[in-house]
N, CA, C, O and the ligand as a Tripos MOL2 file, in Angstrom:
@<TRIPOS>MOLECULE
protein
  233   231    59     0     0
PROTEIN
NO_CHARGES

@<TRIPOS>ATOM
      1 N          80.0180   98.0910  109.8040 N.3       1 MET1
      2 CA         80.6920   98.9350  110.7980 C.3       1 MET1
      3 C          81.8280   99.6970  110.1280 C.2       1 MET1
      4 O          82.6110   99.1330  109.3640 O.2       1 MET1
      5 N          81.8990  100.9630  110.4230 N.am      2 LYS2
      6 CA         82.9360  101.7860  109.8250 C.3       2 LYS2
      7 C          84.1830  101.7410  110.6930 C.2       2 LYS2
      8 O          84.1350  101.9640  111.9030 O.2       2 LYS2
      9 N          85.2790  101.4520  110.0510 N.am      3 GLU3
     10 CA         86.5380  101.4030  110.7960 C.3       3 GLU3
     11 C          87.2290  102.7470  110.7000 C.2       3 GLU3
     12 O          87.4940  103.2340  109.6010 O.2       3 GLU3
     13 N          87.5150  103.3340  111.8090 N.am      4 THR4
     14 CA         88.1950  104.6180  111.8080 C.3       4 THR4
     15 C          89.5840  104.4660  112.3840 C.2       4 THR4
     16 O          89.7980  103.7810  113.3850 O.2       4 THR4
     17 N          90.5020  105.1070  111.7420 N.am      5 LEU5
     18 CA         91.8790  105.0840  112.1880 C.3       5 LEU5
     19 C          92.1880  106.4520  112.7830 C.2       5 LEU5
     20 O          92.0220  107.4780  112.1230 O.2       5 LEU5
     21 N          92.6230  106.4590  113.9930 N.am      6 THR6
     22 CA         92.9140  107.7220  114.6590 C.3       6 THR6
     23 C          94.4150  107.8880  114.8210 C.2       6 THR6
     24 O          95.0980  107.0360  115.3900 O.2       6 THR6
     25 N          94.9120  109.0070  114.3050 N.am      7 LEU7
     26 CA         96.3460  109.2570  114.3580 C.3       7 LEU7
     27 C          96.6270  110.4820  115.2100 C.2       7 LEU7
     28 O          95.8640  111.4480  115.2220 O.2       7 LEU7
     29 N          97.7280  110.4150  115.9140 N.am      8 SER8
     30 CA         98.1560  111.5660  116.6990 C.3       8 SER8
     31 C          98.4770  112.7490  115.7980 C.2       8 SER8
     32 O          99.0980  112.5870  114.7470 O.2       8 SER8
     33 N          98.0560  113.9270  116.2060 N.am      9 THR9
     34 CA         98.3380  115.1420  115.4400 C.3       9 THR9
     35 C          99.8400  115.4280  115.4030 C.2       9 THR9
     36 O         100.3720  115.8330  114.3690 O.2       9 THR9
     37 N         100.5130  115.2200  116.5140 N.am     10 ALA10
     38 CA        101.9180  115.5960  116.6100 C.3      10 ALA10
     39 C         102.8430  114.6110  115.9100 C.2      10 ALA10
     40 O         103.8050  115.0250  115.2630 O.2      10 ALA10
     41 N         102.5700  113.3180  116.0280 N.am     11 THR11
     42 CA        103.5370  112.3250  115.5660 C.3      11 THR11
     43 C         102.9790  111.3540  114.5410 C.2      11 THR11
     44 O         103.7210  110.5190  114.0240 O.2      11 THR11
     45 N         101.6820  111.4430  114.2300 N.am     12 SER12
     46 CA        101.0110  110.4980  113.3300 C.3      12 SER12
     47 C         101.0580  109.0640  113.8460 C.2      12 SER12
     48 O         100.8530  108.1140  113.0910 O.2      12 SER12
     49 N         101.3270  108.9250  115.1270 N.am     13 GLU13
     50 CA        101.2760  107.6210  115.7770 C.3      13 GLU13
     51 C          99.8350  107.1310  115.7720 C.2      13 GLU13
     52 O          98.9150  107.9210  115.9890 O.2      13 GLU13
     53 N          99.6260  105.8530  115.5300 N.am     14 ASN14
     54 CA         98.2850  105.2900  115.5680 C.3      14 ASN14
     55 C          97.8530  105.1240  117.0230 C.2      14 ASN14
     56 O          98.4320  104.3220  117.7570 O.2      14 ASN14
     57 N          96.8420  105.8760  117.4390 N.am     15 ILE15
     58 CA         96.4150  105.8060  118.8340 C.3      15 ILE15
     59 C          95.0040  105.2460  118.9500 C.2      15 ILE15
     60 O          94.3210  105.4560  119.9530 O.2      15 ILE15
     61 N          94.5690  104.5240  117.9050 N.am     16 THR16
     62 CA         93.2160  103.9790  117.8920 C.3      16 THR16
     63 C          92.9370  103.1400  119.1460 C.2      16 THR16
     64 O          91.8380  103.1910  119.6970 O.2      16 THR16
     65 N          93.9220  102.3790  119.5880 N.am     17 ASN17
     66 CA         93.7220  101.5090  120.7480 C.3      17 ASN17
     67 C          94.3690  102.0610  122.0140 C.2      17 ASN17
     68 O          94.5460  101.3350  122.9920 O.2      17 ASN17
     69 N          94.7160  103.3300  121.9950 N.am     18 ASP18
     70 CA         95.3340  103.9700  123.1520 C.3      18 ASP18
     71 C          94.2290  104.5370  124.0440 C.2      18 ASP18
     72 O          93.6230  105.5590  123.7200 O.2      18 ASP18
     73 N          93.9760  103.8730  125.1570 N.am     19 LEU19
     74 CA         92.8640  104.2770  126.0220 C.3      19 LEU19
     75 C          93.1180  105.6010  126.7220 C.2      19 LEU19
     76 O          92.1790  106.2370  127.2010 O.2      19 LEU19
     77 N          94.3780  106.0260  126.7890 N.am     20 GLY20
     78 CA         94.6940  107.2840  127.4470 C.3      20 GLY20
     79 C          94.7380  108.4600  126.4910 C.2      20 GLY20
     80 O          95.0290  109.5860  126.8940 O.2      20 GLY20
     81 N          94.4500  108.2020  125.2280 N.am     21 ALA21
     82 CA         94.5120  109.2690  124.2380 C.3      21 ALA21
     83 C          93.3200  110.2080  124.3760 C.2      21 ALA21
     84 O          92.2500  109.8200  124.8450 O.2      21 ALA21
     85 N          93.5300  111.4400  123.9600 N.am     22 VAL22
     86 CA         92.4470  112.4200  123.9940 C.3      22 VAL22
     87 C          92.3630  113.1300  122.6560 C.2      22 VAL22
     88 O          93.3570  113.2380  121.9370 O.2      22 VAL22
     89 N          91.1650  113.6180  122.3210 N.am     23 SER23
     90 CA         91.0160  114.4810  121.1620 C.3      23 SER23
     91 C          90.1360  115.6550  121.5570 C.2      23 SER23
     92 O          89.1970  115.5130  122.3400 O.2      23 SER23
     93 N          90.4500  116.7950  121.0130 N.am     24 PHE24
     94 CA         89.7180  118.0110  121.3670 C.3      24 PHE24
     95 C          89.8590  119.0000  120.2340 C.2      24 PHE24
     96 O          90.7930  118.9090  119.4370 O.2      24 PHE24
     97 N          88.9430  119.9380  120.1560 N.am     25 LYS25
     98 CA         89.0310  120.9720  119.1210 C.3      25 LYS25
     99 C          90.2120  121.8820  119.4180 C.2      25 LYS25
    100 O          90.5490  122.1230  120.5780 O.2      25 LYS25
    101 N          90.8300  122.3780  118.3740 N.am     26 CYS26
    102 CA         91.9070  123.3400  118.5370 C.3      26 CYS26
    103 C          91.4070  124.4970  119.4080 C.2      26 CYS26
    104 O          90.3790  125.1030  119.1050 O.2      26 CYS26
    105 N          92.1380  124.8060  120.4950 N.am     27 PRO27
    106 CA         91.6810  125.8860  121.3780 C.3      27 PRO27
    107 C          91.7610  127.2600  120.7450 C.2      27 PRO27
    108 O          91.1890  128.2120  121.2780 O.2      27 PRO27
    109 N          92.4500  127.3910  119.6310 N.am     28 SER28
    110 CA         92.5800  128.6850  118.9780 C.3      28 SER28
    111 C          91.5100  128.8930  117.9070 C.2      28 SER28
    112 O          90.7720  129.8770  117.9530 O.2      28 SER28
    113 N          91.4210  127.9650  116.9370 N.am     29 CYS29
    114 CA         90.4910  128.1710  115.8230 C.3      29 CYS29
    115 C          89.2430  127.2970  115.9170 C.2      29 CYS29
    116 O          88.2230  127.6140  115.3050 O.2      29 CYS29
    117 N          89.3090  126.1930  116.6820 N.am     30 GLY30
    118 CA         88.1380  125.3300  116.8390 C.3      30 GLY30
    119 C          87.7300  124.5720  115.5950 C.2      30 GLY30
    120 O          86.6430  123.9950  115.5510 O.2      30 GLY30
    121 N          88.5860  124.5600  114.5770 N.am     31 LYS31
    122 CA         88.2330  123.9240  113.3100 C.3      31 LYS31
    123 C          88.7480  122.4990  113.2000 C.2      31 LYS31
    124 O          88.2120  121.6940  112.4380 O.2      31 LYS31
    125 N          89.7890  122.1910  113.9610 N.am     32 VAL32
    126 CA         90.4960  120.9340  113.7890 C.3      32 VAL32
    127 C          90.4580  120.1420  115.0920 C.2      32 VAL32
    128 O          90.5860  120.7000  116.1820 O.2      32 VAL32
    129 N          90.2770  118.8270  114.9530 N.am     33 ASP33
    130 CA         90.3950  117.9640  116.1160 C.3      33 ASP33
    131 C          91.8590  117.6250  116.3480 C.2      33 ASP33
    132 O          92.5050  116.9950  115.5100 O.2      33 ASP33
    133 N          92.3680  118.0490  117.4860 N.am     34 ILE34
    134 CA         93.7310  117.7140  117.8810 C.3      34 ILE34
    135 C          93.6800  116.3740  118.6030 C.2      34 ILE34
    136 O          92.8330  116.1630  119.4710 O.2      34 ILE34
    137 N          94.5810  115.4760  118.2460 N.am     35 VAL35
    138 CA         94.6150  114.1610  118.8730 C.3      35 VAL35
    139 C          95.9610  113.9740  119.5540 C.2      35 VAL35
    140 O          97.0090  114.2080  118.9520 O.2      35 VAL35
    141 N          95.9250  113.5520  120.8060 N.am     36 ARG36
    142 CA         97.1640  113.3390  121.5460 C.3      36 ARG36
    143 C          97.1360  111.9640  122.1990 C.2      36 ARG36
    144 O          96.1250  111.5680  122.7780 O.2      36 ARG36
    145 N          98.2430  111.2400  122.1040 N.am     37 SER37
    146 CA         98.3240  109.9290  122.7250 C.3      37 SER37
    147 C          98.6790  110.0690  124.2020 C.2      37 SER37
    148 O          99.0990  111.1350  124.6510 O.2      37 SER37
    149 N          98.5100  109.0010  124.9370 N.am     38 SER38
    150 CA         98.8150  109.0330  126.3650 C.3      38 SER38
    151 C         100.2900  109.3220  126.6050 C.2      38 SER38
    152 O         100.6350  110.0380  127.5450 O.2      38 SER38
    153 N         101.1680  108.7710  125.7610 N.am     39 SER39
    154 CA        102.6030  109.0060  125.9560 C.3      39 SER39
    155 C         102.9700  110.4470  125.6260 C.2      39 SER39
    156 O         103.8620  111.0170  126.2540 O.2      39 SER39
    157 N         102.2910  111.0400  124.6490 N.am     40 GLU40
    158 CA        102.5520  112.4440  124.3350 C.3      40 GLU40
    159 C         102.0960  113.3550  125.4620 C.2      40 GLU40
    160 O         102.7520  114.3540  125.7570 O.2      40 GLU40
    161 N         100.9920  113.0230  126.0840 N.am     41 ARG41
    162 CA        100.5320  113.8190  127.2240 C.3      41 ARG41
    163 C         101.5270  113.7060  128.3720 C.2      41 ARG41
    164 O         101.8480  114.6990  129.0260 O.2      41 ARG41
    165 N         102.0090  112.4990  128.6110 N.am     42 LYS42
    166 CA        102.9500  112.2630  129.7050 C.3      42 LYS42
    167 C         104.2430  113.0310  129.4620 C.2      42 LYS42
    168 O         104.8410  113.5710  130.3920 O.2      42 LYS42
    169 N         104.6710  113.0730  128.1960 N.am     43 ASN43
    170 CA        105.9440  113.7050  127.8650 C.3      43 ASN43
    171 C         105.7880  115.1500  127.4050 C.2      43 ASN43
    172 O         106.7670  115.7870  127.0150 O.2      43 ASN43
    173 N         104.5670  115.6700  127.4470 N.am     44 ALA44
    174 CA        104.2720  117.0450  127.0410 C.3      44 ALA44
    175 C         104.7840  117.3460  125.6360 C.2      44 ALA44
    176 O         105.3680  118.4000  125.3820 O.2      44 ALA44
    177 N         104.5500  116.3870  124.7200 N.am     45 VAL45
    178 CA        104.9260  116.5890  123.3280 C.3      45 VAL45
    179 C         104.0630  117.6900  122.7200 C.2      45 VAL45
    180 O         102.8440  117.7030  122.8880 O.2      45 VAL45
    181 N         104.7080  118.6070  122.0160 N.am     46 ARG46
    182 CA        103.9720  119.7360  121.4480 C.3      46 ARG46
    183 C         103.2310  119.3140  120.1900 C.2      46 ARG46
    184 O         103.6910  118.4510  119.4420 O.2      46 ARG46
    185 N         102.0770  119.9360  119.9640 N.am     47 TYR47
    186 CA        101.3410  119.7210  118.7180 C.3      47 TYR47
    187 C         101.2210  121.0550  117.9940 C.2      47 TYR47
    188 O         101.3300  122.1180  118.6050 O.2      47 TYR47
    189 N         100.9990  120.9900  116.7110 N.am     48 ILE48
    190 CA        100.7550  122.1800  115.9110 C.3      48 ILE48
    191 C          99.4440  121.9940  115.1730 C.2      48 ILE48
    192 O          99.2620  120.9950  114.4760 O.2      48 ILE48
    193 N          98.5270  122.9400  115.3160 N.am     49 CYS49
    194 CA         97.2660  122.8820  114.5970 C.3      49 CYS49
    195 C          97.5350  123.0520  113.1090 C.2      49 CYS49
    196 O          98.1440  124.0430  112.7040 O.2      49 CYS49
    197 N          97.0930  122.1000  112.2830 N.am     50 PRO50
    198 CA         97.3330  122.2100  110.8420 C.3      50 PRO50
    199 C          96.5400  123.3270  110.1940 C.2      50 PRO50
    200 O          96.8700  123.7350  109.0800 O.2      50 PRO50
    201 N          95.5120  123.8370  110.8440 N.am     51 ALA51
    202 CA         94.6870  124.8910  110.2580 C.3      51 ALA51
    203 C          95.2180  126.2850  110.5540 C.2      51 ALA51
    204 O          95.3010  127.1230  109.6560 O.2      51 ALA51
    205 N          95.5860  126.5410  111.8290 N.am     52 CYS52
    206 CA         95.9510  127.9000  112.2070 C.3      52 CYS52
    207 C          97.3800  128.0280  112.7220 C.2      52 CYS52
    208 O          97.8630  129.1410  112.9310 O.2      52 CYS52
    209 N          98.0680  126.8890  112.9300 N.am     53 GLY53
    210 CA         99.4570  126.9490  113.3660 C.3      53 GLY53
    211 C          99.6300  127.1140  114.8580 C.2      53 GLY53
    212 O         100.7470  127.3050  115.3390 O.2      53 GLY53
    213 N          98.5190  127.0410  115.6080 N.am     54 PHE54
    214 CA         98.6000  127.1290  117.0610 C.3      54 PHE54
    215 C          99.4150  125.9620  117.6010 C.2      54 PHE54
    216 O          99.2510  124.8260  117.1550 O.2      54 PHE54
    217 N         100.3020  126.2430  118.5670 N.am     55 THR55
    218 CA        101.0610  125.1640  119.1770 C.3      55 THR55
    219 C         100.6570  125.0140  120.6310 C.2      55 THR55
    220 O         100.4810  126.0060  121.3370 O.2      55 THR55
    221 N         100.5100  123.7750  121.0800 N.am     56 GLY56
    222 CA        100.1480  123.4770  122.4500 C.3      56 GLY56
    223 C         101.2210  122.6420  123.0880 C.2      56 GLY56
    224 O         102.2840  122.4810  122.4880 O.2      56 GLY56
    225 N         101.0140  122.0990  124.2650 N.am     57 PRO57
    226 CA         99.7250  121.7840  124.8800 C.3      57 PRO57
    227 C          99.0070  122.8780  125.6620 C.2      57 PRO57
    228 O          98.0380  122.5350  126.3400 O.2      57 PRO57
    229 N          99.3620  124.1030  125.6430 N.am     58 ASN58
    230 CA         98.6780  125.0490  126.5260 C.3      58 ASN58
    231 C          97.3680  125.5710  125.9280 C.2      58 ASN58
    232 O          96.6810  126.3760  126.5560 O.2      58 ASN58
    233 ZN         93.7420  125.8530  115.0900 Zn       59 ZN59
@<TRIPOS>BOND
     1     1     2 1
     2     2     3 1
     3     3     4 2
     4     3     5 am
     5     5     6 1
     6     6     7 1
     7     7     8 2
     8     7     9 am
     9     9    10 1
    10    10    11 1
    11    11    12 2
    12    11    13 am
    13    13    14 1
    14    14    15 1
    15    15    16 2
    16    15    17 am
    17    17    18 1
    18    18    19 1
    19    19    20 2
    20    19    21 am
    21    21    22 1
    22    22    23 1
    23    23    24 2
    24    23    25 am
    25    25    26 1
    26    26    27 1
    27    27    28 2
    28    27    29 am
    29    29    30 1
    30    30    31 1
    31    31    32 2
    32    31    33 am
    33    33    34 1
    34    34    35 1
    35    35    36 2
    36    35    37 am
    37    37    38 1
    38    38    39 1
    39    39    40 2
    40    39    41 am
    41    41    42 1
    42    42    43 1
    43    43    44 2
    44    43    45 am
    45    45    46 1
    46    46    47 1
    47    47    48 2
    48    47    49 am
    49    49    50 1
    50    50    51 1
    51    51    52 2
    52    51    53 am
    53    53    54 1
    54    54    55 1
    55    55    56 2
    56    55    57 am
    57    57    58 1
    58    58    59 1
    59    59    60 2
    60    59    61 am
    61    61    62 1
    62    62    63 1
    63    63    64 2
    64    63    65 am
    65    65    66 1
    66    66    67 1
    67    67    68 2
    68    67    69 am
    69    69    70 1
    70    70    71 1
    71    71    72 2
    72    71    73 am
    73    73    74 1
    74    74    75 1
    75    75    76 2
    76    75    77 am
    77    77    78 1
    78    78    79 1
    79    79    80 2
    80    79    81 am
    81    81    82 1
    82    82    83 1
    83    83    84 2
    84    83    85 am
    85    85    86 1
    86    86    87 1
    87    87    88 2
    88    87    89 am
    89    89    90 1
    90    90    91 1
    91    91    92 2
    92    91    93 am
    93    93    94 1
    94    94    95 1
    95    95    96 2
    96    95    97 am
    97    97    98 1
    98    98    99 1
    99    99   100 2
   100    99   101 am
   101   101   102 1
   102   102   103 1
   103   103   104 2
   104   103   105 am
   105   105   106 1
   106   106   107 1
   107   107   108 2
   108   107   109 am
   109   109   110 1
   110   110   111 1
   111   111   112 2
   112   111   113 am
   113   113   114 1
   114   114   115 1
   115   115   116 2
   116   115   117 am
   117   117   118 1
   118   118   119 1
   119   119   120 2
   120   119   121 am
   121   121   122 1
   122   122   123 1
   123   123   124 2
   124   123   125 am
   125   125   126 1
   126   126   127 1
   127   127   128 2
   128   127   129 am
   129   129   130 1
   130   130   131 1
   131   131   132 2
   132   131   133 am
   133   133   134 1
   134   134   135 1
   135   135   136 2
   136   135   137 am
   137   137   138 1
   138   138   139 1
   139   139   140 2
   140   139   141 am
   141   141   142 1
   142   142   143 1
   143   143   144 2
   144   143   145 am
   145   145   146 1
   146   146   147 1
   147   147   148 2
   148   147   149 am
   149   149   150 1
   150   150   151 1
   151   151   152 2
   152   151   153 am
   153   153   154 1
   154   154   155 1
   155   155   156 2
   156   155   157 am
   157   157   158 1
   158   158   159 1
   159   159   160 2
   160   159   161 am
   161   161   162 1
   162   162   163 1
   163   163   164 2
   164   163   165 am
   165   165   166 1
   166   166   167 1
   167   167   168 2
   168   167   169 am
   169   169   170 1
   170   170   171 1
   171   171   172 2
   172   171   173 am
   173   173   174 1
   174   174   175 1
   175   175   176 2
   176   175   177 am
   177   177   178 1
   178   178   179 1
   179   179   180 2
   180   179   181 am
   181   181   182 1
   182   182   183 1
   183   183   184 2
   184   183   185 am
   185   185   186 1
   186   186   187 1
   187   187   188 2
   188   187   189 am
   189   189   190 1
   190   190   191 1
   191   191   192 2
   192   191   193 am
   193   193   194 1
   194   194   195 1
   195   195   196 2
   196   195   197 am
   197   197   198 1
   198   198   199 1
   199   199   200 2
   200   199   201 am
   201   201   202 1
   202   202   203 1
   203   203   204 2
   204   203   205 am
   205   205   206 1
   206   206   207 1
   207   207   208 2
   208   207   209 am
   209   209   210 1
   210   210   211 1
   211   211   212 2
   212   211   213 am
   213   213   214 1
   214   214   215 1
   215   215   216 2
   216   215   217 am
   217   217   218 1
   218   218   219 1
   219   219   220 2
   220   219   221 am
   221   221   222 1
   222   222   223 1
   223   223   224 2
   224   223   225 am
   225   225   226 1
   226   226   227 1
   227   227   228 2
   228   227   229 am
   229   229   230 1
   230   230   231 1
   231   231   232 2
@<TRIPOS>SUBSTRUCTURE
     1 MET1         2 RESIDUE 1 A MET
     2 LYS2         6 RESIDUE 1 A LYS
     3 GLU3        10 RESIDUE 1 A GLU
     4 THR4        14 RESIDUE 1 A THR
     5 LEU5        18 RESIDUE 1 A LEU
     6 THR6        22 RESIDUE 1 A THR
     7 LEU7        26 RESIDUE 1 A LEU
     8 SER8        30 RESIDUE 1 A SER
     9 THR9        34 RESIDUE 1 A THR
    10 ALA10       38 RESIDUE 1 A ALA
    11 THR11       42 RESIDUE 1 A THR
    12 SER12       46 RESIDUE 1 A SER
    13 GLU13       50 RESIDUE 1 A GLU
    14 ASN14       54 RESIDUE 1 A ASN
    15 ILE15       58 RESIDUE 1 A ILE
    16 THR16       62 RESIDUE 1 A THR
    17 ASN17       66 RESIDUE 1 A ASN
    18 ASP18       70 RESIDUE 1 A ASP
    19 LEU19       74 RESIDUE 1 A LEU
    20 GLY20       78 RESIDUE 1 A GLY
    21 ALA21       82 RESIDUE 1 A ALA
    22 VAL22       86 RESIDUE 1 A VAL
    23 SER23       90 RESIDUE 1 A SER
    24 PHE24       94 RESIDUE 1 A PHE
    25 LYS25       98 RESIDUE 1 A LYS
    26 CYS26      102 RESIDUE 1 A CYS
    27 PRO27      106 RESIDUE 1 A PRO
    28 SER28      110 RESIDUE 1 A SER
    29 CYS29      114 RESIDUE 1 A CYS
    30 GLY30      118 RESIDUE 1 A GLY
    31 LYS31      122 RESIDUE 1 A LYS
    32 VAL32      126 RESIDUE 1 A VAL
    33 ASP33      130 RESIDUE 1 A ASP
    34 ILE34      134 RESIDUE 1 A ILE
    35 VAL35      138 RESIDUE 1 A VAL
    36 ARG36      142 RESIDUE 1 A ARG
    37 SER37      146 RESIDUE 1 A SER
    38 SER38      150 RESIDUE 1 A SER
    39 SER39      154 RESIDUE 1 A SER
    40 GLU40      158 RESIDUE 1 A GLU
    41 ARG41      162 RESIDUE 1 A ARG
    42 LYS42      166 RESIDUE 1 A LYS
    43 ASN43      170 RESIDUE 1 A ASN
    44 ALA44      174 RESIDUE 1 A ALA
    45 VAL45      178 RESIDUE 1 A VAL
    46 ARG46      182 RESIDUE 1 A ARG
    47 TYR47      186 RESIDUE 1 A TYR
    48 ILE48      190 RESIDUE 1 A ILE
    49 CYS49      194 RESIDUE 1 A CYS
    50 PRO50      198 RESIDUE 1 A PRO
    51 ALA51      202 RESIDUE 1 A ALA
    52 CYS52      206 RESIDUE 1 A CYS
    53 GLY53      210 RESIDUE 1 A GLY
    54 PHE54      214 RESIDUE 1 A PHE
    55 THR55      218 RESIDUE 1 A THR
    56 GLY56      222 RESIDUE 1 A GLY
    57 PRO57      226 RESIDUE 1 A PRO
    58 ASN58      230 RESIDUE 1 A ASN
    59 ZN59       233 GROUP 0 **** ****
């Protein structure tokens, strides 16, 4: 079994066991998976796409 470690894009927080976390393709370039933890969603923490510099959560 392959063990994958999932880190938040914005804070590098380990969200592997965070059931409220989400991941989605960058809405601007679609090249990068953006990962957000449940607490970041609740607090509207901004992320920056490492590929194109797009900032969300919008
Ligand atoms: Zn992007």
